[in-house]
C-alpha positions in Angstrom: 2.6 21.2 7.3 0.0 18.7 9.1 1.1 17.2 12.4 3.0 13.9 11.9 0.8 10.8 12.3 2.8 9.3 15.3 2.6 13.1 17.0 -1.4 12.7 16.5 -1.3 9.4 18.3 0.8 10.7 21.3 -1.7 13.8 21.4 -4.8 11.6 21.4 -3.1 9.1 23.9 -2.6 12.2 26.2 -6.0 14.1 25.8 -8.4 11.2 25.0 -6.9 8.0 26.7 -9.6 6.2 27.2 -11.0 6.9 23.8 -11.1 3.3 21.8 -8.9 3.6 19.0 -8.8 0.2 17.6 -11.9 -2.5 17.8 -11.6 -6.1 16.3 -14.5 -8.2 17.9 -14.2 -8.4 21.7 -10.4 -7.0 21.4 -10.2 -3.3 22.1 -7.4 -0.5 22.3 -7.6 2.8 23.8 -5.5 5.3 22.4 -3.2 5.4 25.6 -2.8 1.6 25.2 -2.5 1.7 21.5 0.6 4.6 22.0 2.1 2.2 24.5 2.1 -0.8 22.3 3.3 1.1 19.5 6.3 2.7 21.6 7.0 -0.9 23.0 6.8 -2.6 19.4 9.2 0.4 17.8 11.6 -0.3 20.7 11.5 -4.0 19.4 12.0 -3.3 16.0 15.2 -1.2 16.8 16.5 -4.0 19.5 16.0 -6.3 16.4 18.5 -4.2 14.2 16.3 -2.2 12.1 17.3 1.2 11.5 15.5 4.2 9.8 15.1 3.9 6.1 14.8 -0.1 6.2 12.2 -1.7 4.5 10.0 -4.3 6.5 7.6 -6.3 4.6 4.1 -7.1 6.6 2.5 -10.3 5.5 -0.1 -10.8 7.8 -3.9 -10.8 7.9 -5.9 -7.5 9.0 -5.6 -7.4 12.7 -5.2 -5.2 15.7 -1.7 -6.3 15.9 -0.8 -5.5 12.4 -1.9 -1.9 12.9 0.4 -1.7 15.9 3.3 -3.2 14.1 2.7 -0.6 11.3 2.6 2.3 13.3 5.4 1.3 15.6 7.3 0.9 12.3 6.6 4.6 11.4 7.4 5.3 15.0 11.1 4.1 14.1 11.3 5.6 10.8 11.2 2.2 9.1 9.6 1.9 5.9 6.6 -0.8 5.4 5.7 -2.7 2.6 2.2 -4.3 3.5 1.3 -6.9 1.3 -2.0 -8.4 0.3 -2.9 -11.6 2.6 -3.6 -13.5 -0.4 -0.4 -13.4 -2.2 1.6 -16.7 -2.9 4.8 -17.3 -1.5 6.6 -17.0 -4.7 5.3 -13.7 -5.0 6.2 -12.6 -1.4 9.8 -13.7 -2.1 9.8 -11.7 -5.3 8.9 -8.1 -3.9 10.6 -8.9 -0.9 14.0 -9.3 -3.0 12.7 -6.2 -5.0 12.1 -4.0 -2.3 15.5 -4.4 -0.7 13.8 -5.3 2.4 15.4 -6.0 6.1 12.8 -8.2 7.6 9.4 -9.5 7.5 6.5 -9.6 9.8 4.3 -12.5 9.6 1.5 -14.3 11.0 0.8 -18.0 11.7 -1.2 -18.8 8.8 1.3 -17.2 6.1 4.4 -18.8 7.9 2.6 -22.1 6.9 2.5 -21.2 3.5 6.2 -20.8 3.6 6.7 -24.2 5.4 7.4 -22.8 8.9 5.2 -23.6 11.9 7.1 -22.0 15.1 4.6 -19.5 15.1 1.6 -19.6 17.8 -1.7 -19.1 16.1 -2.3 -15.6 17.4 1.4 -14.2 17.3 3.1 -12.3 14.8 6.7 -13.3 14.0 9.8 -11.6 12.5 12.3 -13.0 10.3 15.0 -11.2 8.6 14.6 -13.3 5.4 11.7 -15.5 3.9 13.8 -18.4 3.8 14.5 -18.5 7.5 12.0 -19.6 10.3 10.4 -16.5 12.0 10.8 -16.1 15.8 7.7 -14.7 17.9 7.6 -11.2 18.0 7.4 -11.2 21.8 7.3 -7.6 23.7 9.1 -7.5 27.2 8.3 -4.8 29.5 12.2 -4.1 29.6 11.8 -3.0 26.2 8.8 -0.5 27.0 11.4 1.7 28.9 13.5 1.9 26.1 10.4 2.8 24.1 9.7 5.9 25.9 13.1 7.2 24.8 12.8 7.0 21.0 14.0 10.1 19.5 13.8 9.8 15.7 12.5 12.7 14.3 10.9 12.2 10.8 11.0 14.3 7.8 8.5 14.8 5.3 10.7 13.9 2.4 11.3 10.4 4.4 10.0 7.4 2.8 7.1 5.8 4.9 5.9 2.9 2.9 6.1 1.1 -0.5 2.6 0.0 -1.9 2.8 -2.4 -4.4 0.3 -2.7 -7.3 -1.9 -5.7 -7.9 0.2 -6.8 -10.8 -2.9 -7.4 -12.9 -1.4 -5.4 -15.8 2.1 -6.5 -15.3 4.6 -6.9 -12.6 3.4 -5.6 -9.6 5.0 -2.1 -8.9 6.2 -0.3 -5.5 4.4 3.3 -5.3 7.0 5.2 -3.0 4.9 7.0 -0.4 6.7 9.8 1.9 5.8 10.8 5.3 4.5 14.2 4.0 2.5 12.2 1.4 1.2 10.1 4.6 0.4 13.2 6.9 -1.1 15.4 3.8 -3.2 12.7 2.5 -4.7 11.8 5.9 -5.4 15.8 7.2 -7.0 16.2 3.8 -9.5 13.2 3.8 -10.1 14.3 7.5 -11.0 17.7 6.7 -13.0 17.1 3.7 -15.2 14.4 5.3 -15.4 16.3 8.4 -14.2 13.3 10.5 -14.1 14.0 14.4 -13.5 12.1 17.5 -16.7 11.1 17.7 -16.5 9.0 14.4 -16.2 5.3 14.1 -14.8 3.9 10.8 -15.2 0.3 9.4 -12.1 -0.8 7.8 -12.6 -3.4 5.4 -10.3 -3.2 2.8 -6.8 -4.8 2.9 -3.9 -2.6 4.6 -2.0 -3.1 1.3 -4.4 -1.2 -0.6 -3.5 2.6 -0.4 -7.5 3.2 0.3 -7.4 0.7 3.1 -4.2 2.0 4.9 -6.0 5.3 4.5 -8.6 4.5 6.8 -6.1 3.8 9.6 -4.3 7.2 8.8 -7.3 9.2 8.5 -8.9 7.8 11.8 -5.7 8.3 13.7 -5.3 11.9 12.2 -8.8 12.7 13.3 -8.7 10.8 16.8 -11.5 8.5 15.8 -12.0 4.8 16.1 -11.5 2.0 13.6 -13.4 -0.9 13.7 -11.1 -3.7 11.8 -13.3 -6.1 9.8 -11.9 -9.2 7.4 -14.9 -9.9 5.3 -15.9 -12.7 2.8 -19.4 -11.6 1.9 -21.4 -8.3 2.1 -23.5 -10.0 4.6 -20.7 -10.2 6.9 -20.8 -6.3 7.3 -24.4 -6.5 8.6 -23.7 -7.0 12.4 -21.0 -4.1 12.6 -23.5 -1.6 10.3 -26.4 -2.5 12.5 -25.0 -2.7 16.1 -21.3 -1.6 15.7 -22.0 2.2 15.9 -20.2 2.5 12.8 -20.6 6.3 11.3 -18.4 6.0 8.2 -18.1 3.3 5.7 -15.4 3.3 3.0 -15.4 0.6 0.2 -14.8 0.0 -3.5 -17.9 -0.4 -6.0 -18.1 -4.4 -5.8 -18.6 -3.9 -2.0 -20.9 -1.1 -1.9 -23.6 -2.2 -4.9 -24.5 -5.0 -3.3 -25.2 -3.2 -0.2 -26.9 -0.4 -1.8 -29.4 -2.6 -3.8 -29.9 -4.8 -1.0 -33.4 -6.9 -0.6 -36.5 -6.3 1.2 -34.9 -7.5 4.3 -31.2 -6.6 3.8 -31.6 -2.5 3.8 -28.4 -2.3 5.7 -27.2 1.1 4.5 -30.3 2.8 5.4 -31.1 0.7 8.5 -27.8 1.6 10.0 -28.5 3.9 12.7 -25.6 5.8 13.0 -24.2 5.5 9.6 -23.8 9.4 8.2 -21.1 8.9 5.4 -20.2 6.5 2.8 -17.0 6.8 0.5 -15.9 5.1 -2.6 -12.5 4.6 -4.3 -11.9 2.2 -7.4 -13.8 0.5 -10.3 -16.0 2.5 -12.9 
């Protein structure tokens, strides 16, 4: 049985505290900082009344804070339901109800879609229902002390995530992912790709997509770093590939084919100085 992901986070925080775990633009978190923020956020989720097994919808753009909240939920035994940022308000409400969710983590741009403006631009908010105005997810130092004493012991059979399909062939369906699924999957990918603490993964896919979430869990299992990127066009990948120390790129055919074809002046995949591995999922 692979070591649990959250236990791996604690291991890396102790043995490689200064290793950068997450990077987005100029914002970085070391493994030690990530473990601390995850612990504080987990305590805050518990203080909000969430308990192990509760379902928590996450509707926010991909950012470091979103990753912290996902890991915090797992630390507290809470089931995450990450939704694609491009979903509409009606789709959110439908999935929230069908998932029997107990709460919603939301960022400012998505709160506005629901008609709420109480969340500051760079904050995340929490609300028990999409019909209620979210409150800022504030982390206080006192909660951090409680976080260090969290005692939830996850079991492999515990539900960890509900990943909803795109709904392109019907109503979106929730795929149930257990804690054991997460741990086994992350360990298997780490091993067959040969990932190490020296690797830097470029995470370009949505966290609502199993392959996108896998970039986080696999890197965490390996003690590698992750650079988060929200891209609109393949051209947006140029700078991180050429200057960001990226060693591993995961994508879909729609992203990778334009990069591979390139032009005489845009051969980023071959020119990326540290890139050693490309992985692909989806498409035909």
